[in-house]
C-alpha positions in Angstrom: 29.9 83.6 32.9 30.4 80.8 30.5 28.5 80.5 27.3 26.1 77.6 27.0 25.8 75.8 23.7 22.3 75.5 22.4 21.2 72.0 21.5 20.1 71.6 18.0 17.5 69.0 17.2 17.6 67.4 13.8 14.3 66.7 12.3 13.8 63.0 11.6 12.5 62.2 8.2 9.3 60.4 8.6 8.6 57.8 5.9 5.1 56.9 5.2 4.6 53.2 5.3 2.7 51.9 2.3 0.5 49.1 3.3 -0.2 46.8 0.4 -2.9 44.3 0.5 -2.2 40.9 -0.8 -4.0 40.0 -3.9 -7.0 37.7 -3.3 -6.2 34.1 -3.6 -7.8 32.1 -6.3 -9.9 29.3 -5.2 -8.9 25.9 -6.4 -11.6 23.7 -7.8 -12.7 20.8 -5.6 -11.1 17.5 -6.4 -13.4 14.8 -7.8 -13.5 11.7 -5.8 -12.9 8.4 -7.5 -15.8 5.9 -7.6 -15.6 3.2 -5.0 -14.3 -0.2 -5.9 -16.7 -2.3 -3.8 -17.4 -4.9 -6.5 -13.8 -5.5 -7.6 -11.6 -8.2 -6.0 -8.0 -7.5 -5.0 -5.2 -9.4 -6.6 -3.4 -11.8 -4.2 0.1 -10.7 -3.2 2.7 -13.5 -3.5 5.4 -13.8 -0.9 8.2 -14.5 -3.4 8.5 -12.0 -6.3 8.5 -13.4 -9.8 11.8 -12.7 -11.5 11.7 -12.6 -15.3 14.3 -14.6 -17.1 17.5 -13.1 -18.5 17.5 -10.3 -15.9 20.5 -8.9 -14.2 20.6 -10.3 -10.7 24.1 -9.2 -9.6 27.7 -8.2 -10.3 31.0 -10.0 -9.7 33.1 -8.0 -7.2 36.0 -10.4 -6.7 37.4 -13.7 -7.8 39.5 -16.2 -5.9 41.4 -18.3 -8.4 42.8 -21.0 -6.0 39.4 -22.1 -4.8 37.6 -21.0 -8.0 35.0 -18.9 -6.1 33.5 -15.6 -7.0 31.9 -12.9 -4.8 28.6 -11.6 -6.2 26.8 -8.5 -5.0 23.1 -9.3 -5.5 20.5 -7.0 -6.9 17.7 -9.7 -6.8 17.3 -12.8 -4.6 19.1 -16.0 -5.7 18.9 -19.7 -4.5 20.9 -22.9 -4.9 19.8 -24.7 -8.0 19.1 -21.5 -10.0 20.7 -21.4 -13.5 22.8 -18.3 -14.1 24.8 -16.8 -16.9 28.0 -14.8 -16.3 29.0 -12.4 -19.0 31.8 -9.9 -19.2 34.6 -8.6 -21.5 36.3 -12.0 -21.9 33.8 -14.1 -19.9 30.6 -15.8 -21.2 29.3 -19.1 -19.7 26.3 -20.6 -18.0 26.1 -22.8 -14.9 23.8 -23.9 -12.1 24.4 -22.6 -8.6 25.7 -25.6 -6.6 27.0 -24.0 -3.5 26.6 -20.6 -1.9 28.0 -19.0 1.2 27.5 -15.8 3.2 30.4 -15.0 5.6 31.8 -18.6 5.2 28.4 -20.1 6.2 26.7 -22.3 3.6 23.2 -21.0 2.7 20.4 -22.2 0.4 19.1 -18.7 -0.6 20.3 -15.1 -0.4 18.3 -11.9 -0.4 18.7 -8.7 -2.4 21.7 -6.7 -1.4 23.7 -9.6 0.1 27.3 -10.4 -1.0 27.6 -14.1 -1.5 30.4 -16.5 -2.4 29.7 -18.9 -5.2 31.8 -21.7 -6.7 32.2 -21.0 -10.4 33.1 -23.4 -13.3 35.3 -20.9 -15.1 37.4 -17.8 -14.4 35.5 -14.6 -13.9 36.6 -11.0 -13.4 35.4 -8.1 -11.3 32.7 -6.2 -13.1 31.2 -9.2 -14.9 27.4 -9.2 -14.9 25.4 -12.2 -13.6 22.1 -12.9 -15.3 19.2 -15.3 -14.4 18.8 -17.9 -17.1 15.6 -19.7 -18.2 
């Protein structure tokens, strides 16, 4: 007869699981409530924001010398009739906005973020800063 091999069983090592309890959470103090403002009147909210004078309202992105027009990327709103100052490395002059266009369509006012075309009195360069004048 043939010999049969005996099966050997390896003992598995049993690791004890250490159960750790989480440290107790600290209680946060209760927030104090602000006193009610029943007697105070609210300030009226104006529809058009007030823009302080001599603030940056935009930047020149391009200049068209044949038609003497500049493209301005606005950071604040601008309207026809507003006095502006354009200042750059070789540029420094003031003028009043006489005409303004958005996508070749004449407009009277432009909002923040718009790129507008403006007729300028003097040569300007890309990167010149446009200020609101008093």
